[in-house]
SEBANU-117500 format. One record per atom (N, C-alpha, C): x, y, z; residue in three letters. Coordinates in nm, 2 decimals, padded with zeros to 4 digits. Layout:
<sites>
       x       y       z  type
       X       Y       Z   ALA
...
</sites>
This chain:
<sites>
       x       y       z  type
   02.28   00.40   02.11   MET
   02.30   00.32   02.00   MET
   02.16   00.27   01.95   MET
   02.14   00.27   01.81   THR
   02.02   00.23   01.75   THR
   01.99   00.09   01.76   THR
   01.88   00.05   01.81   ASN
   01.85  -00.09   01.82   ASN
   01.82  -00.15   01.68   ASN
   01.91  -00.25   01.64   GLU
   01.90  -00.30   01.50   GLU
   01.76  -00.36   01.47   GLU
   01.70  -00.41   01.57   LYS
   01.57  -00.48   01.55   LYS
   01.46  -00.37   01.51   LYS
   01.48  -00.25   01.54   ASN
   01.39  -00.14   01.51   ASN
   01.44  -00.05   01.40   ASN
   01.56  -00.07   01.36   ALA
   01.63   00.02   01.26   ALA
   01.57   00.00   01.12   ALA
   01.51  -00.11   01.09   LEU
   01.46  -00.13   00.96   LEU
   01.56  -00.11   00.85   LEU
   01.68  -00.15   00.87   VAL
   01.78  -00.15   00.76   VAL
   01.76  -00.28   00.68   VAL
   01.71  -00.26   00.56   VAL
   01.67  -00.38   00.47   VAL
   01.81  -00.43   00.42   VAL
   01.83  -00.56   00.44   SER
   01.95  -00.62   00.40   SER
   01.93  -00.75   00.32   SER
   02.03  -00.80   00.26   GLN
   02.03  -00.92   00.19   GLN
   02.04  -01.04   00.29   GLN
   01.93  -01.11   00.31   VAL
   01.93  -01.21   00.41   VAL
   01.97  -01.34   00.35   VAL
   02.08  -01.40   00.40   SER
   02.14  -01.52   00.34   SER
   02.05  -01.65   00.36   SER
   01.97  -01.64   00.47   ASP
   01.89  -01.76   00.51   ASP
   01.74  -01.72   00.49   ASP
   01.71  -01.64   00.40   GLY
   01.57  -01.60   00.37   GLY
   01.49  -01.73   00.33   GLY
   01.36  -01.71   00.34   VAL
   01.26  -01.82   00.30   VAL
   01.29  -01.89   00.17   VAL
   01.32  -01.80   00.07   PHE
   01.33  -01.86  -00.06   PHE
   01.48  -01.86  -00.12   PHE
   01.57  -01.88  -00.03   THR
   01.71  -01.88  -00.07   THR
   01.77  -02.02  -00.08   THR
   01.69  -02.12  -00.05   GLY
   01.74  -02.26  -00.06   GLY
   01.63  -02.36  -00.02   GLY
   01.65  -02.48  -00.06   ILE
   01.55  -02.59  -00.02   ILE
   01.54  -02.60   00.13   ILE
   01.66  -02.61   00.20   GLN
   01.65  -02.63   00.34   GLN
   01.59  -02.51   00.41   GLN
   01.61  -02.39   00.37   GLN
   01.55  -02.27   00.43   GLN
   01.41  -02.27   00.41   GLN
   01.36  -02.31   00.29   PHE
   01.22  -02.32   00.26   PHE
   01.15  -02.42   00.34   PHE
   01.21  -02.54   00.36   GLU
   01.15  -02.65   00.44   GLU
   01.14  -02.60   00.58   GLU
   01.24  -02.53   00.64   ASN
   01.23  -02.49   00.77   ASN
   01.12  -02.38   00.79   ASN
   01.12  -02.29   00.68   ALA
   01.01  -02.18   00.69   ALA
   00.87  -02.24   00.68   ALA
   00.85  -02.35   00.61   GLN
   00.72  -02.41   00.60   GLN
   00.68  -02.46   00.74   GLN
   00.77  -02.52   00.81   ARG
   00.74  -02.57   00.95   ARG
   00.69  -02.46   01.04   ARG
   00.76  -02.35   01.04   ILE
   00.72  -02.23   01.12   ILE
   00.60  -02.17   01.06   ILE
   00.59  -02.16   00.93   GLY
   00.47  -02.10   00.86   GLY
   00.34  -02.18   00.90   GLY
   00.35  -02.31   00.91   LYS
   00.23  -02.39   00.94   LYS
   00.19  -02.37   01.08   LYS
   00.28  -02.34   01.17   ALA
   00.24  -02.31   01.31   ALA
   00.17  -02.18   01.32   ALA
   00.23  -02.08   01.25   LEU
   00.17  -01.95   01.24   LEU
   00.02  -01.95   01.18   LEU
   00.02  -02.03   01.07   ALA
  -00.11  -02.03   00.99   ALA
  -00.22  -02.10   01.07   ALA
  -00.18  -02.19   01.17   SER
  -00.28  -02.26   01.25   SER
  -00.33  -02.18   01.36   SER
  -00.27  -02.05   01.38   SER
  -00.32  -01.98   01.49   SER
  -00.44  -01.89   01.45   SER
  -00.53  -01.87   01.55   ALA
  -00.65  -01.79   01.53   ALA
  -00.61  -01.64   01.56   ALA
  -00.49  -01.61   01.60   LEU
  -00.46  -01.48   01.63   LEU
  -00.40  -01.40   01.51   LEU
  -00.37  -01.47   01.40   VAL
  -00.32  -01.40   01.28   VAL
  -00.44  -01.37   01.19   VAL
  -00.43  -01.26   01.10   PRO
  -00.55  -01.23   01.02   PRO
  -00.59  -01.35   00.93   PRO
  -00.71  -01.34   00.89   LYS
  -00.77  -01.46   00.81   LYS
  -00.69  -01.49   00.68   LYS
  -00.63  -01.39   00.62   GLU
  -00.56  -01.41   00.50   GLU
  -00.44  -01.51   00.52   GLU
  -00.40  -01.52   00.64   TYR
  -00.28  -01.61   00.67   TYR
  -00.32  -01.75   00.74   TYR
  -00.45  -01.76   00.76   GLN
  -00.49  -01.88   00.84   GLN
  -00.51  -02.00   00.75   GLN
  -00.48  -02.12   00.80   GLY
  -00.50  -02.24   00.74   GLY
  -00.41  -02.27   00.62   GLY
  -00.43  -02.39   00.56   GLN
  -00.35  -02.43   00.45   GLN
  -00.35  -02.33   00.33   GLN
  -00.47  -02.27   00.31   GLN
  -00.48  -02.17   00.20   GLN
  -00.41  -02.04   00.22   GLN
  -00.37  -02.02   00.36   GLY
  -00.31  -01.90   00.39   GLY
  -00.16  -01.92   00.41   GLY
  -00.11  -02.04   00.39   LEU
   00.03  -02.07   00.41   LEU
   00.12  -02.00   00.32   LEU
   00.09  -01.98   00.19   ALA
   00.18  -01.90   00.10   ALA
   00.19  -01.76   00.14   ALA
   00.08  -01.70   00.18   ASN
   00.08  -01.56   00.23   ASN
   00.17  -01.55   00.35   ASN
   00.16  -01.66   00.44   THR
   00.25  -01.65   00.56   THR
   00.39  -01.66   00.53   THR
   00.43  -01.74   00.43   LEU
   00.57  -01.75   00.39   LEU
   00.62  -01.62   00.33   LEU
   00.54  -01.56   00.25   VAL
   00.58  -01.42   00.20   VAL
   00.60  -01.32   00.31   VAL
   00.51  -01.32   00.41   ALA
   00.52  -01.23   00.52   ALA
   00.64  -01.26   00.60   ALA
   00.68  -01.39   00.62   MET
   00.81  -01.43   00.68   MET
   00.93  -01.38   00.62   MET
   00.93  -01.38   00.48   GLU
   01.04  -01.33   00.40   GLU
   01.05  -01.18   00.42   GLU
   00.94  -01.11   00.41   ILE
   00.95  -00.97   00.44   ILE
   00.99  -00.93   00.57   ILE
   00.94  -01.00   00.67   ALA
   00.99  -00.98   00.81   ALA
   01.13  -01.01   00.83   ALA
   01.19  -01.11   00.76   GLY
   01.33  -01.14   00.78   GLY
   01.42  -01.03   00.72   GLY
   01.37  -00.97   00.61   ARG
   01.45  -00.87   00.54   ARG
   01.44  -00.74   00.61   ARG
   01.33  -00.71   00.69   MET
   01.31  -00.59   00.76   MET
   01.35  -00.60   00.91   MET
   01.40  -00.71   00.95   GLY
   01.43  -00.72   01.09   GLY
   01.32  -00.72   01.19   GLY
   01.20  -00.76   01.14   LEU
   01.08  -00.76   01.23   LEU
   01.04  -00.91   01.26   LEU
   00.95  -00.92   01.35   SER
   00.89  -01.05   01.38   SER
   00.78  -01.08   01.27   SER
   00.77  -01.21   01.23   PRO
   00.67  -01.24   01.12   PRO
   00.52  -01.20   01.18   PRO
   00.50  -01.21   01.30   LEU
   00.36  -01.17   01.36   LEU
   00.34  -01.02   01.34   LEU
   00.44  -00.94   01.36   GLN
   00.43  -00.79   01.34   GLN
   00.39  -00.76   01.20   GLN
   00.46  -00.82   01.11   VAL
   00.43  -00.80   00.96   VAL
   00.29  -00.85   00.93   VAL
   00.25  -00.97   00.97   MET
   00.12  -01.02   00.94   MET
   00.01  -00.94   01.00   MET
   00.03  -00.87   01.11   GLN
  -00.07  -00.79   01.17   GLN
  -00.09  -00.66   01.10   GLN
   00.01  -00.62   01.02   ASN
   00.01  -00.49   00.96   ASN
   00.01  -00.49   00.81   ASN
   00.03  -00.61   00.75   LEU
   00.03  -00.62   00.61   LEU
  -00.12  -00.67   00.56   LEU
  -00.19  -00.59   00.50   ASN
  -00.33  -00.62   00.47   ASN
  -00.34  -00.66   00.32   ASN
  -00.43  -00.75   00.29   ILE
  -00.46  -00.79   00.16   ILE
  -00.59  -00.73   00.12   ILE
  -00.59  -00.63   00.03   ILE
  -00.71  -00.56  -00.02   ILE
  -00.72  -00.56  -00.17   ILE
  -00.83  -00.61  -00.23   HIS
  -00.84  -00.63  -00.37   HIS
  -00.73  -00.71  -00.43   HIS
  -00.69  -00.81  -00.34   GLY
  -00.58  -00.91  -00.39   GLY
  -00.44  -00.85  -00.38   GLY
  -00.43  -00.73  -00.33   ARG
  -00.30  -00.66  -00.32   ARG
  -00.25  -00.64  -00.18   ARG
  -00.13  -00.67  -00.15   PRO
  -00.07  -00.65  -00.02   PRO
  -00.05  -00.50   00.01   PRO
  -00.08  -00.45   00.12   SER
  -00.07  -00.31   00.16   SER
  -00.04  -00.29   00.31   SER
   00.04  -00.19   00.34   TRP
   00.07  -00.16   00.48   TRP
  -00.04  -00.07   00.54   TRP
  -00.06  -00.09   00.67   SER
  -00.14   00.01   00.74   SER
  -00.06   00.14   00.76   SER
  -00.13   00.25   00.74   SER
  -00.06   00.38   00.76   SER
   00.00   00.39   00.90   SER
  -00.06   00.35   01.00   GLN
  -00.01   00.35   01.14   GLN
   00.12   00.28   01.15   GLN
   00.13   00.16   01.08   PHE
   00.25   00.08   01.08   PHE
   00.37   00.17   01.02   PHE
   00.34   00.23   00.90   ILE
   00.45   00.31   00.83   ILE
   00.49   00.42   00.92   ILE
   00.40   00.49   00.98   ILE
   00.44   00.60   01.07   ILE
   00.52   00.55   01.19   ILE
   00.48   00.44   01.24   ALA
   00.55   00.38   01.36   ALA
   00.69   00.34   01.32   ALA
   00.71   00.28   01.20   MET
   00.84   00.23   01.16   MET
   00.93   00.35   01.13   MET
   00.88   00.46   01.07   ILE
   00.96   00.58   01.04   ILE
   01.00   00.64   01.18   ILE
   00.90   00.65   01.27   ASN
   00.94   00.72   01.40   ASN
   01.04   00.63   01.48   ASN
   01.03   00.50   01.46   GLY
   01.11   00.41   01.55   GLY
   01.24   00.36   01.48   GLY
   01.28   00.41   01.36   CYS
   01.39   00.35   01.29   CYS
   01.52   00.41   01.35   CYS
   01.52   00.53   01.41   GLY
   01.63   00.59   01.46   GLY
   01.71   00.68   01.36   GLY
   01.66   00.69   01.24   ARG
   01.73   00.78   01.14   ARG
   01.68   00.91   01.13   ARG
   01.55   00.93   01.18   PHE
   01.48   01.06   01.16   PHE
   01.42   01.11   01.30   PHE
   01.39   01.24   01.31   SER
   01.30   01.28   01.42   SER
   01.17   01.23   01.39   SER
   01.08   01.22   01.50   PRO
   00.94   01.18   01.48   PRO
   00.87   01.26   01.37   PRO
   00.80   01.18   01.28   LEU
   00.73   01.25   01.17   LEU
   00.63   01.35   01.22   LEU
   00.63   01.47   01.17   ASP
   00.53   01.57   01.21   ASP
   00.46   01.62   01.09   ASP
   00.35   01.70   01.11   TYR
   00.26   01.74   01.01   TYR
   00.24   01.89   01.01   TYR
   00.23   01.95   00.90   ASN
   00.19   02.09   00.88   ASN
   00.06   02.10   00.82   ASN
  -00.04   02.12   00.90   VAL
  -00.18   02.13   00.85   VAL
  -00.24   02.27   00.85   VAL
  -00.30   02.31   00.74   SER
  -00.36   02.44   00.73   SER
  -00.49   02.43   00.66   SER
  -00.58   02.53   00.68   GLY
  -00.71   02.53   00.62   GLY
  -00.80   02.44   00.67   GLY
  -00.92   02.45   00.62   GLU
  -01.03   02.36   00.66   GLU
  -01.12   02.34   00.54   GLU
  -01.20   02.23   00.55   GLY
  -01.30   02.21   00.43   GLY
  -01.22   02.19   00.31   GLY
  -01.26   02.25   00.20   ASP
  -01.21   02.22   00.07   ASP
  -01.06   02.28   00.06   ASP
  -01.03   02.37   00.15   SER
  -00.89   02.43   00.15   SER
  -00.80   02.36   00.24   SER
  -00.84   02.25   00.31   LEU
  -00.75   02.17   00.40   LEU
  -00.63   02.12   00.32   LEU
  -00.51   02.14   00.38   SER
  -00.39   02.09   00.32   SER
  -00.29   02.04   00.42   SER
  -00.20   01.96   00.39   CYS
  -00.10   01.90   00.49   CYS
   00.02   01.85   00.41   CYS
   00.13   01.86   00.48   PHE
   00.25   01.79   00.43   PHE
   00.33   01.74   00.56   PHE
   00.39   01.63   00.54   ALA
   00.47   01.57   00.65   ALA
   00.61   01.61   00.64   ALA
   00.68   01.62   00.76   TYR
   00.82   01.65   00.76   TYR
   00.89   01.59   00.88   TYR
   01.02   01.57   00.86   ALA
   01.11   01.52   00.97   ALA
   01.25   01.56   00.94   ALA
   01.33   01.55   01.05   THR
   01.47   01.59   01.03   THR
   01.55   01.46   01.03   THR
   01.64   01.46   00.93   GLU
   01.74   01.35   00.92   GLU
   01.85   01.37   01.02   GLU
   01.86   01.28   01.12   LEU
   01.94   01.30   01.23   LEU
   02.09   01.30   01.19   LEU
   02.13   01.23   01.09   ALA
   02.28   01.22   01.06   ALA
   02.32   01.36   01.00   ALA
   02.23   01.43   00.93   THR
   02.28   01.55   00.86   THR
   02.21   01.68   00.92   THR
   02.10   01.66   01.00   GLY
   02.03   01.78   01.05   GLY
   01.94   01.84   00.94   GLY
   01.93   01.77   00.82   LYS
   01.84   01.84   00.72   LYS
   01.70   01.80   00.74   LYS
   01.62   01.91   00.72   GLU
   01.47   01.88   00.73   GLU
   01.42   01.83   00.60   GLU
   01.35   01.73   00.60   LEU
   01.30   01.65   00.49   LEU
   01.14   01.69   00.48   LEU
   01.10   01.75   00.38   LYS
   00.96   01.79   00.36   LYS
   00.89   01.70   00.25   LYS
   00.78   01.65   00.28   GLY
   00.71   01.57   00.19   GLY
   00.61   01.64   00.10   GLY
   00.56   01.58   00.00   PRO
   00.46   01.65  -00.09   PRO
   00.34   01.70  -00.02   PRO
   00.28   01.80  -00.06   VAL
   00.16   01.86   00.00   VAL
   00.04   01.78  -00.05   VAL
  -00.05   01.75   00.04   VAL
  -00.17   01.68   00.01   VAL
  -00.28   01.77   00.04   VAL
  -00.38   01.79  -00.04   THR
  -00.49   01.88  -00.02   THR
  -00.63   01.81  -00.04   THR
  -00.73   01.87   00.02   MET
  -00.86   01.82   00.00   MET
  -00.90   01.83  -00.15   MET
  -00.86   01.94  -00.21   ALA
  -00.89   01.95  -00.35   ALA
  -00.83   01.84  -00.43   ALA
  -00.71   01.80  -00.40   MET
  -00.64   01.69  -00.46   MET
  -00.73   01.56  -00.45   MET
  -00.77   01.54  -00.32   ALA
  -00.85   01.42  -00.29   ALA
  -00.97   01.41  -00.37   ALA
  -01.04   01.53  -00.40   LYS
  -01.16   01.53  -00.48   LYS
  -01.12   01.51  -00.63   LYS
  -01.02   01.57  -00.67   ARG
  -00.98   01.55  -00.81   ARG
  -00.94   01.41  -00.85   ARG
  -00.88   01.35  -00.75   GLU
  -00.83   01.21  -00.77   GLU
  -00.94   01.11  -00.75   GLU
  -01.06   01.15  -00.70   GLY
  -01.17   01.06  -00.67   GLY
  -01.16   01.00  -00.54   GLY
  -01.06   01.03  -00.45   TRP
  -01.06   00.96  -00.32   TRP
  -01.17   01.00  -00.23   TRP
  -01.21   01.13  -00.24   ALA
  -01.31   01.19  -00.14   ALA
  -01.45   01.18  -00.19   ALA
  -01.47   01.13  -00.31   THR
  -01.60   01.14  -00.37   THR
  -01.67   01.00  -00.38   THR
  -01.59   00.90  -00.34   LYS
  -01.64   00.76  -00.34   LYS
  -01.74   00.74  -00.22   LYS
  -01.84   00.65  -00.25   SER
  -01.94   00.63  -00.14   SER
  -01.87   00.56  -00.02   SER
  -01.90   00.61   00.09   GLY
  -01.84   00.55   00.21   GLY
  -01.69   00.60   00.24   GLY
  -01.64   00.69   00.16   SER
  -01.50   00.73   00.18   SER
  -01.48   00.79   00.32   SER
  -01.37   00.76   00.38   LYS
  -01.33   00.82   00.51   LYS
  -01.29   00.96   00.49   LYS
  -01.26   01.00   00.37   TRP
  -01.22   01.14   00.34   TRP
  -01.34   01.24   00.37   TRP
  -01.46   01.18   00.36   GLN
  -01.58   01.26   00.39   GLN
  -01.61   01.27   00.54   GLN
  -01.57   01.18   00.61   THR
  -01.60   01.18   00.76   THR
  -01.48   01.21   00.85   THR
  -01.36   01.18   00.80   MET
  -01.24   01.20   00.88   MET
  -01.13   01.26   00.80   MET
  -01.15   01.38   00.74   PRO
  -01.05   01.44   00.65   PRO
  -00.93   01.48   00.72   PRO
  -00.93   01.52   00.84   ASP
  -00.81   01.56   00.91   ASP
  -00.71   01.44   00.93   ASP
  -00.77   01.32   00.96   LEU
  -00.69   01.20   00.98   LEU
  -00.64   01.15   00.84   LEU
  -00.72   01.15   00.74   MET
  -00.69   01.10   00.61   MET
  -00.58   01.18   00.54   MET
  -00.59   01.31   00.56   VAL
  -00.49   01.39   00.49   VAL
  -00.35   01.37   00.56   VAL
  -00.34   01.34   00.69   ARG
  -00.22   01.31   00.75   ARG
  -00.17   01.17   00.71   ARG
  -00.26   01.07   00.70   TYR
  -00.22   00.94   00.65   TYR
  -00.15   00.95   00.52   TYR
  -00.22   01.02   00.43   ARG
  -00.17   01.02   00.28   ARG
  -00.04   01.10   00.28   ARG
  -00.03   01.21   00.35   ALA
   00.10   01.28   00.36   ALA
   00.21   01.20   00.42   ALA
   00.19   01.11   00.52   ALA
   00.28   01.02   00.57   ALA
   00.33   00.92   00.46   ALA
   00.23   00.86   00.39   ALA
   00.26   00.77   00.29   ALA
   00.35   00.83   00.18   ALA
   00.32   00.95   00.14   PHE
   00.39   01.02   00.04   PHE
   00.53   01.05   00.09   PHE
   00.55   01.09   00.21   TRP
   00.68   01.12   00.27   TRP
   00.77   00.99   00.27   TRP
   00.70   00.88   00.31   GLY
   00.77   00.75   00.32   GLY
   00.82   00.70   00.18   GLY
   00.73   00.71   00.08   ARG
   00.76   00.67  -00.05   ARG
   00.88   00.76  -00.11   ARG
   00.89   00.88  -00.07   LEU
   00.99   00.97  -00.12   LEU
   01.12   00.95  -00.06   LEU
   01.13   00.93   00.07   TYR
   01.25   00.93   00.15   TYR
   01.29   00.79   00.20   TYR
   01.20   00.70   00.22   VAL
   01.24   00.57   00.27   VAL
   01.16   00.46   00.19   VAL
   01.18   00.46   00.06   PRO
   01.10   00.36  -00.02   PRO
   01.13   00.21   00.02   PRO
   01.24   00.19   00.08   GLU
   01.27   00.05   00.12   GLU
   01.19   00.01   00.24   GLU
   01.13   00.10   00.31   PHE
   01.04   00.07   00.42   PHE
   00.91   00.01   00.36   PHE
   00.86   00.07   00.25   LEU
   00.73   00.03   00.19   LEU
   00.75  -00.09   00.10   LEU
   00.87  -00.13   00.07   VAL
   00.89  -00.24  -00.02   VAL
   00.80  -00.24  -00.14   VAL
   00.78  -00.12  -00.20   GLY
   00.71  -00.10  -00.32   GLY
   00.56  -00.11  -00.30   GLY
   00.50  -00.12  -00.18   MET
   00.36  -00.14  -00.16   MET
   00.30  -00.01  -00.11   MET
   00.17   00.00  -00.15   LYS
   00.09   00.11  -00.11   LYS
   00.03   00.09   00.03   LYS
  -00.03   00.20   00.09   THR
  -00.09   00.18   00.22   THR
  -00.23   00.13   00.18   THR
  -00.29   00.07   00.29   GLN
  -00.43   00.02   00.27   GLN
  -00.53   00.13   00.23   GLN
  -00.50   00.25   00.28   GLU
  -00.60   00.36   00.25   GLU
  -00.58   00.40   00.10   GLU
  -00.46   00.39   00.05   GLU
  -00.43   00.42  -00.09   GLU
  -00.50   00.31  -00.18   GLU
  -00.49   00.19  -00.14   VAL
  -00.55   00.08  -00.22   VAL
  -00.70   00.10  -00.22   VAL
  -00.76   00.12  -00.11   VAL
  -00.90   00.14  -00.11   VAL
  -00.95   00.26  -00.19   VAL
  -00.87   00.37  -00.18   ASP
  -00.91   00.50  -00.26   ASP
  -00.89   00.48  -00.40   ASP
  -00.78   00.41  -00.44   ILE
  -00.74   00.42  -00.59   ILE
  -00.78   00.29  -00.67   ILE
  -00.77   00.18  -00.61   GLU
  -00.79   00.06  -00.68   GLU
  -00.92   00.04  -00.75   GLU
  -01.02   00.07  -00.68   GLU
  -01.16   00.06  -00.74   GLU
  -01.17   00.16  -00.86   GLU
  -01.11   00.28  -00.85   VAL
  -01.12   00.38  -00.96   VAL
  -01.05   00.32  -01.08   VAL
  -00.93   00.26  -01.06   GLN
  -00.86   00.21  -01.17   GLN
  -00.93   00.09  -01.23   GLN
  -00.99   00.01  -01.16   VAL
  -01.07  -00.10  -01.21   VAL
  -01.19  -00.05  -01.29   VAL
  -01.26   00.05  -01.24   THR
  -01.37   00.11  -01.31   THR
  -01.33   00.17  -01.44   THR
  -01.21   00.24  -01.45   GLU
  -01.17   00.30  -01.57   GLU
  -01.13   00.19  -01.67   GLU
  -01.06   00.08  -01.62   GLN
  -01.02  -00.02  -01.71   GLN
  -01.14  -00.09  -01.77   GLN
  -01.25  -00.12  -01.68   THR
  -01.37  -00.18  -01.73   THR
  -01.44  -00.10  -01.84   THR
  -01.44   00.04  -01.81   THR
  -01.50   00.13  -01.91   THR
  -01.43   00.12  -02.04   THR
  -01.30   00.12  -02.03   ILE
  -01.22   00.12  -02.16   ILE
  -01.24  -00.02  -02.24   ILE
  -01.24  -00.13  -02.16   VAL
  -01.27  -00.26  -02.23   VAL
  -01.41  -00.26  -02.28   VAL
  -01.51  -00.21  -02.21   SER
  -01.65  -00.20  -02.25   SER
  -01.66  -00.12  -02.39   SER
  -01.60  -00.01  -02.39   ASP
  -01.60   00.08  -02.51   ASP
  -01.54   00.01  -02.63   ASP
  -01.42  -00.06  -02.60   LEU
  -01.35  -00.13  -02.71   LEU
  -01.44  -00.24  -02.76   LEU
  -01.49  -00.32  -02.67   ASN
  -01.59  -00.43  -02.72   ASN
  -01.70  -00.38  -02.80   ASN
  -01.76  -00.27  -02.76   GLN
  -01.87  -00.21  -02.84   GLN
  -01.82  -00.16  -02.98   GLN
  -01.70  -00.11  -02.98   LYS
  -01.65  -00.06  -03.11   LYS
  -01.63  -00.18  -03.20   LYS
  -01.57  -00.29  -03.15   ILE
  -01.54  -00.41  -03.23   ILE
  -01.67  -00.47  -03.28   ILE
  -01.77  -00.47  -03.19   LYS
  -01.90  -00.53  -03.23   LYS
  -01.96  -00.44  -03.35   LYS
  -01.95  -00.31  -03.34   GLN
  -02.00  -00.22  -03.44   GLN
  -01.93  -00.24  -03.58   GLN
  -01.80  -00.26  -03.56   GLU
  -01.72  -00.28  -03.69   GLU
  -01.74  -00.41  -03.75   GLU
  -01.78  -00.51  -03.68   THR
  -01.79  -00.65  -03.74   THR
  -01.93  -00.69  -03.77   THR
  -02.03  -00.60  -03.73   GLU
  -02.17  -00.62  -03.76   GLU
  -02.19  -00.60  -03.92   GLU
  -02.26  -00.68  -03.99   PRO
  -02.29  -00.65  -04.13   PRO
  -02.36  -00.52  -04.15   PRO
  -02.32  -00.44  -04.25   GLN
  -02.39  -00.32  -04.27   GLN
  -02.51  -00.34  -04.36   GLN
  -02.62  -00.27  -04.33   GLU
  -02.74  -00.29  -04.41   GLU
  -02.72  -00.22  -04.54   GLU
  -02.76  -00.28  -04.64   ALA
  -02.75  -00.22  -04.78   ALA
  -02.83  -00.10  -04.79   ALA
  -02.78   00.00  -04.87   THR
  -02.85   00.12  -04.90   THR
  -02.89   00.11  -05.05   THR
  -02.97   00.20  -05.08   ASP
  -03.01   00.22  -05.23   ASP
  -02.90   00.24  -05.32   ASP
  -02.80   00.31  -05.27   ASP
  -02.68   00.34  -05.35   ASP
  -02.59   00.23  -05.37   ASP
  -02.59   00.13  -05.27   SER
  -02.51   00.01  -05.29   SER
  -02.57  -00.10  -05.36   SER
  -02.69  -00.09  -05.40   VAL
  -02.76  -00.20  -05.47   VAL
  -02.74  -00.19  -05.62   VAL
  -02.69  -00.29  -05.68   TRP
  -02.67  -00.27  -05.83   TRP
  -02.80  -00.32  -05.89   TRP
</sites>
């Protein structure tokens, strides 16, 4: 029989942190105790981390996990919450709904590719995830950033990304709409750079359009 504490069946929790005043007050007392511990990540420590702790407690309650387990695996990067890839893989493997996640890896260097797959135990159907390639990583800008782990650990990174894609496709309730920490690191700065460039170009265009035009000989009466 599947252990419900590990099954990650997301449910509507009637006594969640934000479902009522009494539940919220009770959660604050527990949250303050967690936030005062030096064993939780710094984003959850102290009074300034209490709000993050309460959110982590809400997620933990809905996923049937301990708050500490969520807090240790829910990372805040560029102001965005994200799961560690190891956590997602562990949750998929331990949920009891699928065979352990496996990977089909082929090629090397620029031809390196990988997809994740697992069998749905209830139906016996093999579930194959999207293919991730090194060429994709370069086109998307993941592998070309300074200090990118794609440059030093491509075999690991291609598996992590394949696992994240598989999870987003077949068990989106596990990810609760959040990216993995590797995805946030790879993608977020690129998005910010592109947005900054667009705003900069727009500001320059507005400046040019609003600057007074110098009179020419043809415009002088």
